[in-house]
N, C-alpha and C positions, 0 to 999 in steps of 0.2 A: 663789524661788529651785529652786520649781519648773517652773514657769514661762519662766526663764534656761533651767536646765538641759532641753526641752524645746526651745528658740531657738537652742541651739548643736547636738544631736544634730542636729536637721532642717538645720542652714549645713556639717552634717559630714555626710550622707547627704547635702544637693546637690551638694556638692564633689565627694564621690565617686563620685556618680552620673552629669557632668558631665566627670566626667575617664575612666570607665573607656572601654576602647580601642573593645566596642563599646556606645558609645554617644555622639557629638561635639555634645551639646545643642545649646551657641553654637561653633556651623559658622563664621562668615565669623570671632572672635574668637580661634580655636582657631588657623585658619591664618593669619589674620598675625602673629599669633605663632612659628610654626613661619618662617616668611616670615623672618619678626626675624630670628630666633636662627641662622637658616642664613646670610641674609646679615652677620652677625658669627663666624660662624667660619671662613668661608670665606674669608672679609676677610684672616684673623687666618691662612690656609693661603698666599694670595693672598701675603704677605710672606716669608716662606718661600719657596717657589717661584718670586718676581720677585732676592733672592738668592742662588741657588743659579741662576735662568736656567734655570729645567729644568723641567718637566712633573710633576708630582706624580703616586706612582700607589696607593702605599702604606702601613704599614709590612715592616721585618721584624722576625727574632726577636727582637734587643736590642730592639726597638721605637724605632728612624730610620725616620727620611723614606726613602723609597725613589721613585725617580724614573724615566719613563719610560723603553724603549731609543733610548739616541741613533738607534740606529739602522733601528730597526724597531719603532713596537706597534702592540698592537689596540686596545689601552686609551689612544690619546694628546689622542684628541680628548674626550674625555670633564669631563673639566678647562678647556678650554676651549669648549664646549656647555656650560658651570655659568657661566660668564662671562659666556656670551648671554643664560642667564637671568637670568642677573641681574639682569642691564644692563636685559632687561625687565619686571621687578618693581618696580625701583627707580630708572633713568632716571641712574642713577651712571653718569661718565664713565671714573670709573676699571675696569668692570665692561670699557667697548666697550675702550679701551684694552689692557687685560692681555687678553683673548681674541683681537683682533690679531694682538699680540707673541705669545704661547704659537703658534697654528693656526700663525701664517708658520714657525715652526721646521720644521714637518713639508709645505710645502706642495708642496713637490719629488717627495711619496710618490702625485702626483695620475696618475704614469707611471704605478707598480708597478705593470703584470699578475699577476704571481707572491702573489698578494693579495687576499683576498677580503672583505679588513675594510674593504672603500677608502668603506660604510657611511658601518658604525657612527664611521670617523675621517671623514670629510669630513662628513657631513648633518649629524653631531650641534656640528659646530664652525661652519663655514663652511654650513650650513643653515639654519642661526638663529640665524644673523648677516644671510645676505639676507634674511631674513624680517622682522627687526630695520628695514635699512640699506639696502636694493636696492641696493647695493654693489653694478655690475657686474661685475670683477672677480671678485667672488666667486659668480657667479656660471658664471664661464670654468673657475671651480677646480673648481667642482660636475660640469662638462661634462664636462670629460677626465676627471675620477675615475669616472665612467659610462662612460667610454669606453672606459676599462682597468680599470674591471669587468668589463663585457661580451660581454672577450675572450675570459671564462671559459665559456660560457654556452657547452654540448655540445645539440645538437636534439637528435641523437640519444633520449642522456639525459631532455633537458626540464629539463635541469637548470645552473645554475652548480656549478663545481664551488668544494670548501671546498680541504684543506687538497691539495698540490703533494703527491707520493710518492717524491722522490725524493732527501731530504734528512731529519736530523732524523729526532727518534723516530716520527712520520710514515710513514715509509718499514721501519718494519720490523713494521708492522703485515698483510705483504701486501694492499691497497687496492690500488683502479686510477684510480677516479673516484668518494670520499668525499665525501658529505652530511652537513654536521649540520644542526640544528633549528638552530640559531643564525643561519643562513645567513637564516633569514626578514626578520632587521631588516637587510638593509643592501640587500634592497627596495623599502626607502621612498625611500631617494636618487633609484633608480631610476621610480619612479610617480611624485617631486618633477620629476625631468627631462623629463618625458615634458610636464607640466602648462606646464613655463618654456619649453619651446621649441619645443611644439606635433609631436617628435616620437616618434613612437610604439611607436621600436626598443624604446626604456628598459623602458615599458610591458610590450610586447610579453615579453618577456624575465622581467621579475618575474613577468608570471600566468603565465609555464609554470614558471615553478621554483615559485609556490606548487602549483600544479595537479599537479603529481611530491610534491612532497613531501604536499596530502595527502593524495595515493593511497598514500605506500607507507611515511611513518613513523609512520599513529598504528594501535595496541594498538583493538584491539576493546573495552577500559577508556574509550582515547581520551588514555593515557599516548601518550608519543613512546617512540621511541631519541630518544639522540644523534648514531648515526651508521652511516647506509647506507650501502652501494656498489655503488655500478656498474659494466656492465660498459659499456666505453663507445663500442665500438663496436657490441653490437646494443640497448645502454640496461634490459637484462636485472640484476637484483639480483643482490646476489653474497653479502651479509651482511645484515645490522643488526647492529652491534653497539654498544657505550662507547667513552668516552676520558674521561672525567671522573663518570663516575658510578659505582657501586658496582657493579655488573654489567652484559651486555649486556641480561638482561632486566629491571632497576630502571628506576625514575621519578627520572634526577637534574631535583633542583629546579629550576635555574634552567632547566636544557633544557625541563620544563615552560612555564616564565615567556615562557623566550621564543616557544613556539609562543602563544600567547594571546596575546603581544603581537601577531602575526607576522600571524595570521588576523584582528584589528579593525583593522588597521592598512589590511591590502587590501579589506576594505568601504571605509573609508573612503575607497579611490579609488576602488572597482573599484560598488559599491555590487550586490557579487554575493554574494545571498543563502547560495552555499554555503558562503564566506568565511564569513558570519556564523555557521551552523550552528556549523560546527566550533574557529568559539572559544567559544562559549557550552558546547560540548563539553568543549571542553579546562577553562575558565573552570567547568563543575562538579564535573569530576575533581578539581581542587585546592584546593576551596572544601569537597564531600564526604568528603575522602579522611583514615576513620578515624582513622589515624596523625599527623594534624596535629595540633600539641600548640593549646589551645585558645585562647592567642593567637593565630594566625594565622599564625605567622613556622614556613614547614621547616622537618623537617633538612634539611641539604644531598644527602642522597639518602631519599627519602624511604620507600625502602627498604634502609637500611645495615643491617647485623648490630648494631650497638652501642648503636640505636636501645632506652628512651633516652638512653643515656649520647652521644648524639651530637655532632655540633657543629648548631648554628643559620645559617642559610645571608638575612644582610639583604636581602646583594643580590634573591636572587628575590625577592623577600618586597614587594621596591620597586618593580624587574620588573612583576611583577603586577598590586601594589595598581594605577600609572600603566595600563593595560593594561584595565582594571575601571573606571576611573570611565571613560574613554569607552566603552568595552562598554552600561555603563552607562545611557549616556544614548539608547546602539539600541539598550535591551530594555527601557523606562519602569521604570526603575532597579530591575531585578530585582536587581542586587548587590548594592544600595546597604547594607548589612549588610555584606555583605562583608566593602566598601570602609575602614567604617569603622573595621573591627573592627582591617582591617592597617594601617591608614594610625595611628591610635591608639596600634596599637604601636607604630610602629616609634616616636612619636615621644616614646615614654612612656621613663621614666632607661632605662631594663636595654636598650633599641639607641640611642637618641638620648646621644651625652658631649656631659659641659656643656663650658662655653667654656671654651677654652683646651687642654681636654684630648682624647685621642688623638688626637696630631698636628695635631691641626684636623680632619682630617675629622671629618663631622658623624655620617654612622653606625659604630655599635660591632655586632660580628661576623657578616665575611660571608666565605664561603668563595671561592677562586679553582678552585685542585684539589687533593683526597684525592688519587687517586689520580698528580702528580704531587707531591707532599709541600709544597705549593706555596702561599702565600698562606690560609693555618688561621686561621680564628677575627680577620681582620684588617678596616679597614675597606679598605672598596676605593674607586676615582674611581667608578666605575659605581655601585657603589650610591646614592652621595650624585648622583649625576647624574637618574639616576631615579627618586628620593626626590623630588629638588626639581624634576620634572617632574611627580609625584604631585600634590605638595601645588598649583603653580599652577595644573593642571586642573582639581585640587576647590575651587581657588574662585573657577573662571570657573563649572564649575560648580554650585556655591549658591548665586550672588548668581541667578541667573537668576529 
């Protein structure tokens, strides 16, 4: 009887030890299980999307499924991108057909020169689709989107303009040429296009933007400002502020995630050591920040005055861990412990919804913009996109 109790205790200990977020012992089984769960959950979300013929974005304050804005929405590429990722994992034609169906709804946005979000939108959908299918029509769409995006480049500033300042809330901030840290993410499409077309004009814009951001966006502790406003005629910095963070001098969590992802990606394409160095500086800031909760999922802003009674942001964690998996590969396993902790936490019941719950999104507890009182403690389509990307990258990394 005593031996039986000892065996049972050992089994319980082993189970706990294996599932602990900081220690993903059976990594292959973990990844396969999470990818299987994602496939099932997003299949249910796809049913709702097909019925409405709309792209899911989040849920509203009443728990109803919310879709992307039909006119334009910076998040419209994430659900088709998620479908492409699931097609790559499962080879199930339903995901390919779904991705093609929903990305076609915004194809005409490839001409939209008044937005900096074209990389988010088209690289995550048409770009992922091209990698899997080599469909030349997808390449043409990407090229047009890239041509539209680089019209926003100002060679005096050395950056792509983020928001237009002639209307909306952005027009009330006094900005002339605002550049946000988020814009690092749109550079991936430009790098990809130079490789696809052989034309370096896209890559040159991406490198210039990355260098300008590297020079002006980061504080001494390697945290990032959200918005840096420039004088478009001289290139001088006019101000450093926030739009979605707690304060101008605070560290908005998703902004830090965009930064580490962006510079890791820049290193992938250029092998420029300064980008690898910057990615590590940001990663080290994120990982070692003393105010981050033990599970590695950050508060929506590292400096929110309401901490610890503040909202977490799973979307920031998902973006971060996806970047760290790639960065870990470039740094001889430097970030493996952090990856296991964050990925394990996101996969836990605290952040991953049960099948059929959470309006069929995978992750719970993300934040859109608290200053705008928008999308607070809800699922978000881009949180799921980057989480799924992280799982796919993790599977590839652990199978080496």
